[in-house]
C-alpha positions in Angstrom: 14.9 -0.5 -15.2 15.4 -3.0 -12.4 12.6 -4.4 -10.3 14.0 -2.8 -7.2 14.2 0.6 -8.8 10.7 0.5 -10.3 9.2 -0.8 -7.0 11.1 1.9 -5.1 9.6 4.6 -7.4 6.1 3.3 -6.9 6.7 3.2 -3.1 8.0 6.8 -3.1 5.0 7.9 -5.2 2.4 6.2 -3.0 4.0 7.5 0.2 4.0 11.1 -1.1 0.3 10.9 -2.2 -0.8 9.5 1.2 1.5 11.7 3.3 3.2 8.5 4.6 6.9 7.6 5.0 8.6 5.0 2.9 9.8 2.1 5.0 13.6 1.7 4.9 14.8 -1.7 3.8 11.2 -3.1 3.5 11.4 -6.7 2.4 15.2 -6.5 2.0 16.1 -8.5 5.2 14.5 -10.1 8.2 15.2 -6.9 10.0 13.7 -4.6 7.4 10.6 -2.6 8.4 7.0 -3.8 7.9 5.1 -2.7 4.8 6.5 -0.5 2.1 5.2 2.7 3.7 3.3 3.7 6.8 1.9 6.6 8.7 0.3 6.8 12.2 -2.9 5.0 11.0 -1.9 2.7 8.2 0.5 0.1 7.0 0.8 0.1 3.2 2.1 -2.6 0.8 2.9 -1.7 -2.8 2.9 -4.1 -5.8 3.8 -3.3 -9.4 4.6 -5.1 -12.6 7.6 -4.5 -14.8 5.5 -4.4 -18.0 2.1 -2.8 -18.6 -0.8 -5.2 -18.1 -4.6 -5.2 -18.5 -5.2 -7.0 -15.2 -3.5 -7.8 -12.0 -3.6 -10.6 -9.4 -4.2 -10.1 -5.7 -3.0 -12.9 -3.6 -4.7 -13.8 -0.3 -1.3 -14.4 1.3 -0.3 -10.8 0.6 -3.4 -9.5 2.4 -3.1 -12.0 5.3 0.6 -11.0 5.8 -0.3 -7.3 5.6 -3.1 -7.7 8.2 -0.8 -9.6 10.6 1.9 -6.9 10.2 -0.7 -4.2 10.7 -1.7 -5.8 14.0 2.0 -6.1 15.1 2.6 -2.5 14.2 -0.7 -1.4 16.0 -2.1 0.3 12.9 -5.8 0.8 12.2 -5.7 0.1 8.5 -3.8 -2.2 6.1 -3.7 -1.0 2.5 -2.5 -2.8 -0.6 -1.7 -0.5 -3.5 -1.2 -2.2 -6.8 -0.8 -0.8 -10.3 -0.9 -2.2 -13.9 2.8 -1.7 -14.7 3.9 1.2 -16.8 4.8 4.3 -14.9 5.0 3.9 -11.1 2.8 7.0 -10.8 0.0 5.8 -13.0 -3.0 3.5 -12.5 -2.5 2.8 -8.8 -5.5 1.2 -7.1 -6.2 0.4 -3.5 -7.3 -3.0 -2.1 -8.5 -3.1 1.5 -11.1 -4.8 3.7 -14.6 -3.4 3.1 -15.1 -2.8 6.8 -11.9 -0.6 6.9 -13.0 1.3 3.8 -16.5 1.8 5.4 -14.8 3.5 8.5 -12.9 5.9 6.2 -16.0 6.5 4.0 -18.1 7.3 7.1 -15.6 9.9 8.3 -15.4 11.4 4.8 -19.3 11.7 4.6 -19.3 13.4 8.0 -16.7 15.9 6.9 -18.5 16.6 3.6 -21.9 16.9 5.2 -20.5 19.1 7.9 
């Protein structure tokens, strides 16, 4: 399977789980959309490996670029979703700023507590 195909499968899966839309031509050209998926609140970047791994690397430059694009797109949250390789629908984890997660978690607690 090609890198483009595997990445596309992960992006489709992540977008469907989060109720977001996959960004057409993300990363393909200078005129491609920002992030791999987005909704009204969030800009989402997806990363995967071609082979299964026991660990993954998160680069500061990815997070910095994603934060800049989030600001340009006027989104509330920037979210990096990364998996350990294998199937694009398995072992996906979220990396985001603690303060952004705290906002989401606070709303969740309010909803659960009623």
